[in-house]
N, C-alpha and C positions, 0 to 999 in steps of 0.2 A: 616571434608571432605577436601581432597586436592584441590588445585587450579583447577577449572574446565577448561576443554579444550573448552567447549561450554557453553556460557551463553544464556539462552532462555529469551528474553525480551517480556513479556506479559503486555499489557496495557489494562485497563478496566475502565468502568464507568457505573454503574447501569446495570450490566449484570448478576444478580443473577441466572437467568434461564439457563445461558450458561457457566459461568466461570468454574464450576466444570468439565465439559467435556473437556474444553481446558487444564486445569491443568492435568487431568488424562491422556490425550493423550501425554503430554510432559513427565510425569512420566513413561509412558509405553515404552519409547524409549529404545531399546536394543543396548547398545554401549560397546566398550572396553575402554572407556575413561569417566572421570567424567563429569557430566552435572549439572548445577545449574540453577534454575528458579528464575528470577528477575521479580517481579510482581508489577507494578505501578498502584495504584488506584487513580482516580481523584475525591476524596471526594464523593464516592457513598453514596446514602441514601436508597437503596432498599434491604439491607441485604448482598450485595456483600462483604463488609468488614468483616462481621462475618464469611462468608465462607472462605475468605482468611486467617483469623487468625486461623481458625480451621485447615486448611491445613498446615500452617506454624508450628503449634504446633505438628502436626503428622509427619512432615518431616523437622525437624529443620536443618538438614545438607544439605538439597536440595533446600530449598526455602528461598529467601530473599524478604521481603515486603518493598515497598516504598509507604507509605500512605500519600497523600497530606493533609495538615492540613486545607485546604480550597480550593475552586474552584477559581483560579485566573482569572483576566480579560484577555482579549486578545483572540487569537485563541484557541478554545476549545481543551483541552488536550495537548497543546504544552509543557507547563512546566512539566507536568507529564511524557510525552514521553522523553524529554531531560534528566530529573532527573533519570529516569529508565535506559536509555541507558548508562548514565555516571556511574551508579553503577555496570555495567557488568564488569567482570574481566577475562572472558575467551579469548582464542586466537581467537575464532569465536563467533559471535552473530547471533542467529537465531531468527527471528521475528515471533510472534504469537499473533494475535488479540484475545481479551478475549471472543469474540462470535464465533470464528472459532475453528477448532480442526484438529489434524493430524490423518490420517487413517492408515499410514504405520509405524509400530514400528521400521523399519530399515532406515527410512528417514534420520535421522541425521548421522548415521554411513556411509551411502552411500554418502551423500554430503561431509562429512569431508574427507572420503577416496579420493574422487575426488580432492578436493582442496589441500590436503596434497601432492598428487602426481602431481598436475598441478599448480605450484606456479605462473604461468603467468596469471591464471584466478583469477579475483577479487571476484567472488561470484557464487552462484548456486541457481537455482530455478526449480520449477516443475509445472505441471498443477494441477488443483483442480476442484472438483465438486461444483456447485452452488446449495445450498439446500434452499428450501422454508421452513422457520421456522414454518409457520402456518399449512402447509399440510404435512410436513415431506417428500416431494417428491423432487427428484433431477430434476433440470431444465436443458434443453438443450439449447445451447451447454455448454460445460465446459468453464472456463475462457479463456483457450488457444484457444478454438474454436470461441470465440467472438472477437479475435484479428482482426483488420482491414486487416491484411496481411495473415490471416488464420493460422491454427494450423499445424505445421510441423509434419511429421510422423517419425522423427528421432531427436536425440539431435542436438541443434544448439548453436552457440556462438552469443551473442547479444552485439554489440558494443554500446558505449555511444550514438552515433548519431542515433542509430536505436531504442532506448528504447521507446521514445514517440510514434514513428510510429507503433511499434509492439504491445505494451500493451498486452504482451502474458501471463504474470504471475501476481499473486496476492501476497499481502504483506506477508501472513502467510506461503508462500513457500520459502521465501528468507533467505539465510545465507551468511555471509561475514566475512572478517577478521576485527577484532576490530580496529587494528592499522590504517585502512584506513578511519575510520569514523571521521569527524570533525564537529564542531558546529559553522560555520561562522554566522555573525550577520544576514545575509539575511535569514538564515534558520528559524529564529523566525518570519519572516514576511509572509512566504508562507503557503497557506492552505494545499497543497498537500505534506505533510511531507514524505509520502512513496516514491513518485516520486523523491523528493529531495534527499533522501537517496540512491535510486537506481542510480541516476545520479552521485552523489559524488563517490560512490563505483566503478562505471563503468569507472571513470577516471583513475583507477589503473589497468584496464584490462577488458577483456570481461566477460560476465556472461554466464555461461553454463545453458541452459534450456533443460529439458527433458520433453517429452510429457506424462510422466507417472503421473497418479493421485495419490497424496500422502496426500491430505488434503481436507477439506471441508470449503468453504466460505459460511457462513450462511446469507441469505437474509431475513431481517425482518423489521418491521415497525419502530423499535427503532434504526436502524443503521444510521450512518451519511449519507450514500448515499441515503437511502430511505427517509430521512427527508429533502433532498436538492432538491428544485424545479429547473426547467430548468433555469429560470432567475438567481437564486442564483448560480447554477453550472456555468453558463456563466460568472458571475461576478468574481467568484474564478479563473476561467480559465484566464480571462483578467488580474487579479492581478498577477498570478503565472507565466504564460508562458513568458512574457517579461523578468522576472528575470532569468528563465531557459535559455533563448536565450542569455542573457548577460553573465551568468556564464559558460554556456556550449554551445559555438557557434555551435558545430556540430549538436545540436538538432534543429536548425532553418531550417529544411527541408521545401520544398515546401508544403508538406502535412500539416505540423504543422503551417506554416504561414497562410495557408488558414483556418485551424481550428481556429486560433486566430481571424481572421477577422470575421468568422461566429459567434464566441462567442461574439465578440464586438458588432456585429449587434443585436444579441438576447438581450444582456444586455441593449443596448441603446434603443431598442424598448420598453422593459419592464419599463425602467426608463423615457420614453417619451423624450429622448434626440434625437430629430429628425435629427439634423445636423450630429451628430456622426453616427447614423444609416444609413443615406444616404451616408456618406463618406465611411463607411465600405462596404456597398452594392456596391458602384461604384468601389472600389478597388477590390472586389471579381470578378466582371464582367470583369474588365480590365485584371486581372491576370488569370482568369479561365472563359472564355466565357460561358461554359456550366452551370456556376453558375446562369446565368440569368434565365434559365428555372426552376432551383431549387428554386430560390427566388419566382417566381410566384406560384410554387407548395406549398411552405410553407405558403404564404399569403392566398391561396385558402383554405388550410386545416384549417387555423385559423378562417376563415369566416364561415366554415360549421360545 
């Protein structure tokens, strides 16, 4: 197979129930350029590896496997993710989580056509359906519809400073130029690898988002998000957002600074660090007086 124009980076861990559908959706892409799948497995033990080896044997010219020999310490999946991304050879890298899948066979062609003719844009993304894995039902709204700023009814360009505020698109919808991806030391320390990648890429130009649904984000009990409690989510937020503010100053908007204070308060209460919780609460009220009422509402909900 000739050098691919697009490398599809698929990362997986114990997703034997879903990985086949992800791979099939990538293989079903109809393009006028070569596409290669790079699949990184983080030492799965549920039969995922056997499925991957079977696909690699059937599609030797289209699939490259990167199988981790063990599950390393540190942030789960980070070594696997970096190794898989570094193995990609295409002009573009399209991201696809092993428990998601693409629904439009023309997705890659449309995104690449746009980026080829718009060199000033750094990436492209689209909307997606949220699927309840247990019931098989689509959940409302879509990822784009859940954005704090709402879902646009037309294509929009998202600048680096708007990415955290908008939160319009999901990882498996994103494609970007490989040359723009770097692996700075701080990348190994953040929990939100997807946001880190979005922000790094957006430093090279805006990201074009289209409100067209072209993929499915599967929500299930085994997903990272589903297994993350609110206090754990807050702790990760508190760890990551100061790094993002330092590396990408445009992201330190009022909305995100308030979000960081709220996360710091939640994490501090959970960890019984009362002085930090009180300080975060006081800063919230000083910067946003309406937050005082929300604080009382939160405490009342926690008591009932």
